[in-house]
C-alpha positions as CSV (number, residue, x, y, z in Angstrom):
1,M,67.8,48.7,54.9
2,K,67.6,47.9,58.6
3,T,64.5,48.9,60.6
4,I,64.9,49.0,64.4
5,V,62.4,49.9,67.1
6,I,63.3,51.2,70.6
7,T,60.9,50.4,73.4
8,L,59.2,52.9,75.5
9,P,61.1,53.6,78.8
10,H,58.2,52.2,80.9
11,F,56.6,48.8,80.8
12,F,53.0,48.2,79.8
13,S,50.5,45.3,79.6
14,G,50.8,43.3,76.4
15,E,54.3,44.8,75.6
16,A,55.8,41.4,74.8
17,A,53.0,40.6,72.3
18,Q,53.4,44.0,70.7
19,I,57.2,43.4,70.3
20,V,56.4,40.1,68.6
21,Q,53.9,41.8,66.3
22,L,56.5,44.4,65.3
23,L,59.1,41.7,64.6
24,Q,56.5,39.7,62.5
25,G,56.1,42.8,60.3
26,Q,58.7,45.1,58.9
27,V,60.9,45.5,62.0
28,D,64.4,43.7,62.1
29,L,65.4,44.4,65.7
30,V,63.9,45.7,68.9
31,H,66.1,47.6,71.4
32,I,64.9,47.1,74.9
33,R,65.6,50.4,76.6
34,K,64.3,50.6,80.2
35,P,66.9,52.9,81.9
36,E,65.2,52.8,85.4
37,A,64.2,49.1,85.4
38,T,65.8,46.4,87.5
39,A,67.4,43.3,86.0
40,A,64.5,41.2,87.2
41,E,62.0,43.5,85.5
42,V,63.9,43.4,82.2
43,E,64.3,39.6,82.5
44,K,60.6,39.2,83.0
45,L,59.9,41.0,79.7
46,I,62.5,38.9,77.9
47,R,60.9,35.7,79.3
48,E,57.5,36.9,78.1
49,I,58.8,37.1,74.5
50,P,58.9,33.6,72.9
51,A,62.5,32.3,72.6
52,G,62.3,32.2,68.8
53,W,62.4,36.0,68.8
54,H,65.3,36.4,71.3
55,G,67.7,36.7,68.4
56,S,66.1,39.9,67.4
57,L,66.5,41.7,70.7
58,V,69.1,44.2,71.8
59,L,69.6,45.3,75.4
60,H,70.6,48.9,76.6
61,D,71.1,47.8,80.2
62,H,71.7,44.6,82.3
63,H,73.9,43.2,79.5
64,E,74.4,40.0,81.4
65,L,70.9,39.0,80.3
66,A,72.0,39.2,76.7
67,L,74.5,36.5,77.4
68,R,72.0,34.4,79.4
69,Y,69.3,34.5,76.8
70,S,71.5,34.6,73.7
71,L,70.1,37.9,72.5
72,H,71.2,39.6,69.2
73,G,73.1,42.5,70.7
74,V,74.0,45.0,73.4
75,H,73.9,48.8,73.1
76,L,76.6,50.8,74.8
77,N,75.9,54.0,76.8
78,S,77.4,55.9,79.7
79,R,76.0,53.4,82.1
80,N,77.5,50.5,80.2
81,P,80.5,51.7,78.2
82,L,81.8,48.3,77.4
83,P,80.2,45.0,76.3
84,P,80.2,42.1,78.9
85,E,83.1,39.8,79.1
86,G,82.9,37.0,76.6
87,W,80.3,38.8,74.4
88,T,80.3,37.8,70.8
89,G,77.0,39.3,69.5
90,S,76.5,42.6,68.0
91,V,77.5,45.9,69.6
92,S,75.8,49.3,68.9
93,R,76.0,52.8,70.3
94,S,74.2,56.1,70.0
95,C,76.0,59.1,68.6
96,H,75.1,62.8,68.5
97,S,77.8,64.2,66.3
98,L,79.5,63.2,63.1
99,E,82.8,63.0,64.9
100,E,81.3,60.4,67.3
101,V,80.0,58.4,64.4
102,A,83.4,58.3,62.8
103,E,85.0,57.1,66.0
104,W,82.5,54.6,67.2
105,K,81.9,52.9,63.8
106,K,85.3,51.3,64.1
107,R,84.3,49.6,67.4
108,C,80.6,48.8,66.8
109,D,78.6,46.7,64.3
110,Y,76.3,49.8,63.9
111,V,75.7,53.2,65.4
112,S,72.8,55.7,65.5
113,L,73.1,59.4,64.7
114,S,70.5,61.8,66.2
115,P,68.4,63.8,65.9
116,I,67.9,63.7,62.2
117,F,64.3,65.0,62.1
118,D,62.3,67.1,64.6
119,S,61.2,64.8,67.4
120,I,57.5,63.7,67.4
121,S,57.6,63.0,71.1
122,K,59.9,65.6,72.6
123,R,58.7,69.2,72.3
124,G,61.6,71.5,71.2
125,Y,63.9,68.6,70.2
126,H,64.8,69.6,66.6
127,S,67.0,68.2,64.0
128,A,70.7,68.9,64.6
129,F,71.9,68.5,61.1
130,T,71.1,70.3,57.8
131,A,70.5,68.5,54.6
132,E,73.8,69.8,53.3
133,E,75.7,68.4,56.3
134,I,74.1,65.0,55.9
135,R,74.9,65.0,52.2
136,E,78.6,65.9,52.9
137,A,78.9,63.3,55.6
138,R,77.6,60.7,53.2
139,D,80.0,61.7,50.4
140,R,82.9,61.5,52.9
141,G,81.8,58.0,53.9
142,I,80.9,58.9,57.5
143,I,77.2,58.1,56.9
144,D,77.0,54.6,55.4
145,D,75.4,51.2,55.9
146,K,76.6,51.1,59.5
147,V,74.8,54.3,60.5
148,M,71.2,54.3,61.6
149,A,69.0,57.5,61.5
150,L,67.4,58.3,64.9
151,G,65.2,61.1,66.1
152,G,61.8,62.0,64.7
153,V,62.0,59.0,62.4
154,T,58.6,57.4,61.5
155,F,57.7,54.5,59.3
156,G,56.6,57.0,56.7
157,K,60.1,58.5,56.5
158,L,62.0,55.4,55.8
159,D,62.4,56.2,52.1
160,D,63.8,59.6,53.0
161,V,66.3,58.0,55.4
162,L,67.4,55.6,52.6
163,R,67.8,58.5,50.2
164,M,70.0,60.3,52.8
165,G,72.4,57.4,52.7
166,F,71.7,55.8,56.1
167,G,71.9,52.0,56.4
168,G,68.7,52.0,58.4
169,A,66.5,53.7,60.9
170,M,65.7,53.6,64.6
171,I,62.1,54.4,65.5
172,L,60.6,55.2,68.9
173,G,57.4,57.2,69.2
174,D,55.8,56.2,65.9
175,A,56.1,52.5,66.8
176,W,54.1,52.9,70.0
177,K,51.6,55.7,69.3
178,G,48.6,53.3,69.3
179,V,49.6,51.6,72.5
180,S,47.3,51.8,75.5
181,A,48.6,51.8,78.9
182,E,46.5,48.7,79.6
183,L,45.2,46.5,76.8
184,T,41.7,45.2,77.4
185,P,41.6,41.5,78.4
186,V,39.8,39.5,75.8
187,A,38.6,35.9,75.3
188,L,39.3,33.7,72.3
189,T,37.1,30.9,71.0
190,I,38.7,28.2,68.8
191,A,35.8,26.2,67.3
192,G,33.8,25.3,64.3
193,S,31.2,27.5,62.5
194,D,27.5,26.5,62.8
195,S,25.5,27.8,59.8
196,S,22.3,27.8,62.0
197,A,24.2,29.8,64.7
198,G,23.0,27.6,67.5
199,A,26.4,26.2,68.5
200,G,30.1,26.7,67.8
201,I,31.7,30.0,67.1
202,Q,28.4,31.8,66.7
203,Q,27.0,30.6,70.0
204,D,30.3,31.3,71.8
205,L,30.2,34.9,70.6
206,K,26.7,35.4,71.8
207,T,27.5,33.8,75.2
208,M,30.6,35.8,75.9
209,E,28.9,39.0,74.8
210,S,26.1,38.3,77.3
211,V,28.8,38.1,80.0
212,G,30.3,41.4,79.0
213,V,33.5,40.0,77.5
214,Y,35.0,40.8,74.1
215,C,35.5,37.6,72.1
216,A,37.9,36.9,69.2
217,T,37.6,33.9,67.0
218,V,39.6,31.2,65.2
219,I,37.5,28.9,63.0
220,T,38.6,25.2,62.8
221,A,35.8,23.9,60.5
222,I,32.8,25.0,58.5
223,T,29.7,23.0,59.0
224,S,26.5,22.9,57.1
225,Q,23.8,22.4,59.7
226,N,20.3,23.4,60.9
227,T,18.0,22.3,63.7
228,M,17.5,18.9,61.9
229,G,21.2,18.0,62.0
230,I,24.6,18.3,60.2
231,T,24.7,17.7,56.4
232,G,28.3,18.7,55.7
233,V,31.7,19.4,57.4
234,M,34.8,21.0,55.9
235,P,37.8,21.2,58.2
236,V,39.9,24.3,57.9
237,G,43.5,23.6,57.0
238,G,46.1,23.6,59.7
239,S,48.1,26.5,58.0
240,V,45.0,28.7,58.0
241,V,44.2,27.9,61.6
242,E,47.8,28.7,62.5
243,S,47.6,32.0,60.7
244,Q,44.4,32.9,62.5
245,L,46.0,32.0,65.9
246,K,49.2,34.1,65.1
247,A,47.1,37.1,64.1
248,V,45.0,37.1,67.3
249,L,47.6,36.1,69.8
250,S,50.3,38.5,68.6
251,D,48.0,41.5,69.0
252,L,45.1,40.9,71.4
253,N,45.5,40.6,75.2
254,V,43.9,37.1,75.3
255,K,43.3,36.0,78.9
256,A,40.8,33.1,78.4
257,V,40.5,30.6,75.5
258,K,37.6,28.3,74.9
259,V,38.4,25.3,72.5
260,G,35.6,23.5,70.9
261,M,35.6,21.5,67.7
262,V,39.1,20.1,66.8
263,P,38.5,18.2,63.5
264,D,41.8,16.4,62.9
265,A,45.3,15.7,64.2
266,G,47.0,18.4,62.2
267,V,44.7,21.1,63.6
268,A,45.2,19.7,67.1
269,H,49.0,20.0,66.8
270,V,48.7,23.6,65.6
271,I,46.4,24.6,68.4
272,A,48.5,22.9,71.1
273,A,51.7,24.4,69.8
274,A,50.2,28.0,69.7
275,L,48.7,27.8,73.1
276,R,51.8,26.2,74.6
277,E,53.9,29.1,73.3
278,Y,51.4,31.7,74.3
279,K,50.9,30.4,77.8
280,A,54.7,30.3,78.4
281,S,54.6,34.1,78.6
282,H,51.0,34.9,79.5
283,D,48.5,34.2,82.2
284,C,45.7,32.6,80.3
285,H,42.9,30.1,81.2
286,V,42.1,27.4,78.6
287,V,38.6,25.7,78.7
288,Y,38.2,22.7,76.4
289,D,34.8,21.3,75.4
290,P,35.7,18.0,73.7
291,V,33.3,18.0,70.8
292,M,33.5,14.5,69.3
293,I,30.1,13.5,68.0
294,S,27.1,15.8,67.3
295,T,23.7,15.3,68.9
296,S,22.5,13.9,65.6
297,G,25.3,11.3,65.5
298,R,27.7,13.0,63.1
299,R,31.4,12.4,63.9
300,L,33.2,15.7,64.3
301,M,36.7,14.6,65.3
302,A,38.9,12.3,63.2
303,A,39.9,9.0,64.8
304,D,43.6,10.0,64.9
305,C,42.9,13.3,66.6
306,L,42.1,12.2,70.1
307,D,45.7,11.0,70.8
308,V,47.0,14.5,70.0
309,V,44.3,16.1,72.0
310,V,44.9,13.9,75.1
311,E,48.7,14.1,74.9
312,E,49.3,17.7,73.8
313,L,46.2,19.9,74.3
314,M,44.6,18.7,77.5
315,P,47.7,19.2,79.7
316,L,47.5,22.9,78.7
317,C,43.9,23.2,79.9
318,T,42.5,24.9,83.0
319,L,39.3,22.8,82.7
320,V,37.9,20.2,80.4
321,T,34.1,19.9,80.1
322,P,33.0,16.5,78.7
323,N,29.5,15.1,78.8
324,I,29.0,11.6,80.1
325,P,29.6,9.8,76.8
326,E,32.6,12.0,76.1
327,A,34.0,11.2,79.5
328,E,33.5,7.5,78.9
329,F,35.3,7.8,75.6
330,L,38.2,9.7,77.2
331,A,38.5,7.1,79.9
332,A,38.6,4.3,77.4
333,K,41.3,6.2,75.5
334,T,43.5,6.7,78.5
335,G,42.9,3.1,79.7
336,I,41.3,3.9,83.0
337,A,37.9,3.4,84.6
338,C,35.4,6.3,84.0
339,E,35.9,7.9,87.4
340,G,36.3,11.6,87.5
341,G,39.2,11.8,89.9
342,A,41.3,9.3,87.9
343,L,40.4,11.1,84.7
344,A,41.5,14.4,86.1
345,D,44.8,12.9,87.3
346,A,45.4,11.2,83.9
347,L,44.7,14.3,81.8
348,H,46.5,16.7,84.2
349,A,43.5,19.1,84.2
350,S,40.3,19.8,86.1
351,I,37.4,17.9,84.7
352,L,33.7,19.0,84.8
353,I,31.6,16.0,83.8
354,K,28.2,17.3,82.7
355,G,25.1,15.4,83.8
356,G,22.8,16.4,81.0
357,H,22.7,12.8,79.6
358,S,21.7,11.3,82.9
359,D,18.1,10.4,83.8
360,G,16.0,12.2,86.4
361,E,14.7,15.7,87.0
362,V,17.8,16.9,89.0
363,L,21.0,17.1,86.9
364,A,24.4,17.1,88.6
365,D,27.6,18.4,87.0
366,S,30.6,17.0,88.8
367,L,34.0,18.8,89.1
368,F,37.1,16.7,89.7
369,N,40.6,18.3,90.2
370,P,44.1,16.8,89.8
371,D,44.7,17.4,93.6
372,G,41.9,14.9,94.4
373,S,39.2,17.4,95.4
374,S,35.7,17.3,93.9
375,Q,32.4,19.2,93.9
376,S,28.9,18.8,92.6
377,F,26.7,21.4,91.0
378,K,23.0,20.6,90.7
379,S,20.3,22.1,88.6
380,E,16.7,21.2,87.6
381,R,16.0,19.8,84.2
382,I,14.0,22.1,82.0
383,D,11.5,20.4,79.8
384,T,12.2,21.4,76.2
385,R,13.6,19.9,73.0
386,N,15.4,23.2,72.2
387,L,18.8,22.3,73.7
388,H,21.2,22.9,70.7
389,G,24.3,24.6,71.9
390,T,24.2,23.8,75.6
391,G,27.8,22.5,75.7
392,C,29.2,25.5,73.8
393,T,27.3,27.9,76.0
394,L,28.4,26.4,79.3
395,S,32.1,26.1,78.4
396,S,32.4,29.6,76.8
397,A,30.5,31.1,79.8
398,I,33.0,29.5,82.2
399,A,35.9,30.8,80.2
400,A,34.4,34.3,80.2
401,F,33.8,34.2,84.0
402,L,37.4,33.0,84.5
403,L,38.6,35.9,82.4
404,K,36.7,38.2,84.7
405,G,38.6,36.9,87.7
406,L,36.5,34.1,89.2
407,D,38.1,30.8,90.1
408,I,36.7,27.5,88.7
409,P,34.3,26.7,91.6
410,S,32.9,30.2,91.4
411,A,32.7,30.4,87.6
412,I,30.8,27.1,87.1
413,P,27.6,28.1,89.0
414,Q,27.6,31.5,87.3
415,A,27.9,29.8,84.0
416,K,25.2,27.3,84.9
417,A,22.8,30.1,85.9
418,L,23.5,31.7,82.5
419,L,22.8,28.4,80.7
420,A,19.5,27.9,82.6
421,H,18.5,31.4,81.6
422,A,19.4,30.7,77.9
423,I,17.4,27.4,78.0
424,M,14.4,29.2,79.4
425,R,14.6,32.0,76.8
426,G,14.6,29.4,74.0
427,K,12.3,26.9,75.6
428,D,9.3,27.7,73.4
429,A,11.0,29.3,70.5
430,G,10.2,28.1,67.0
431,I,13.6,28.5,65.4
432,G,13.7,25.7,62.7
433,K,11.7,22.5,62.4
434,G,13.8,20.3,64.7
435,N,15.8,20.7,68.0
436,G,16.2,24.5,68.3
437,P,18.9,26.4,69.9
438,I,19.1,27.9,73.4
439,L,19.2,31.7,73.5
440,P,21.9,33.3,75.6
441,G,21.2,36.9,76.7
442,K,21.8,39.3,79.5
443,Q,20.0,38.1,82.7
């Protein structure tokens, strides 16, 4: 049985992601029906849908786009009574009588008959056929596998449609009843889990919440750690990371991504592929904090991972935030001197080199952009041993402020102010016996 969804006549934020989610579920085809839209508007929606799903799309208007993007089909109507010249894909049409069905079945791959049930979206739009008429049409071979039931059809009525003899169903209102006119922008953190909750996923969540941003999570590794150090690391398999990414990116309106711990090359490939596909159809900032070695000296990235990170992940980034040792490591990997401008140019991303590992009472974080511009952000050192999670906090705060509309030079000082506040809150806290965490919170 074929299940088809028809789009709402108007566009809405996150529609492409919603279409993909439907196709990932029990829906076979999506009919794009925007009767008042221009060709450019329809094309924009098509381009926002990853190309791998284009073979599941059918157009009601601007059929030339079906040819251009190799879509599944075109739907005929009074505005477009014939398929475009040279068209070899599927052809469908809506019918409102059994006589029309009998006529158009000969010329189409499938047709719809409506209304079968009382409409759930149009008041006073009732079923036009009795159960006996449907039964007789089925017995005469008018209703068969090429005929889709339309009008008042819900996912809960699919079994009824099948028993009536239809080859499938076309659903409108029930597919979009949970859609908001504007999906809330959210942030996503892709990182490892810290059992002491001082860094990683847990710290990112606390930081973004303090900024006032909703945060979703994809876990790349499970670590056993406390304030004394890390005693165990278990990377999450690439297929599980991929499944988490698909679940979040197909539904939520992700506008900023913070990437932290990437344990191995397989996971790096998965993250880069998912973000590349998502960014092709969404405006989305990516902030990468290249976690390589823990403060206690534990290696957190496999040796073969950095090549994938440099070649595939970093070119997708809005900003990369290494500390001084990480910047030196990246410079050595790319075969250049550890100079911020050269590093930004080599990695095709803005680079914020954090100054926390330098000496002195005044710390300077230095921003270098691929266009050659640079900027310094200074702050005073706070005397405390409780500094666990500073890198995670700064990078996730920057991502959150970018989501809220700030540009990079404006987001960094806001994030540094939040970081200073978090350090001061945790300065004298006695959480654990070693180097305790900083404590993000509303300022």
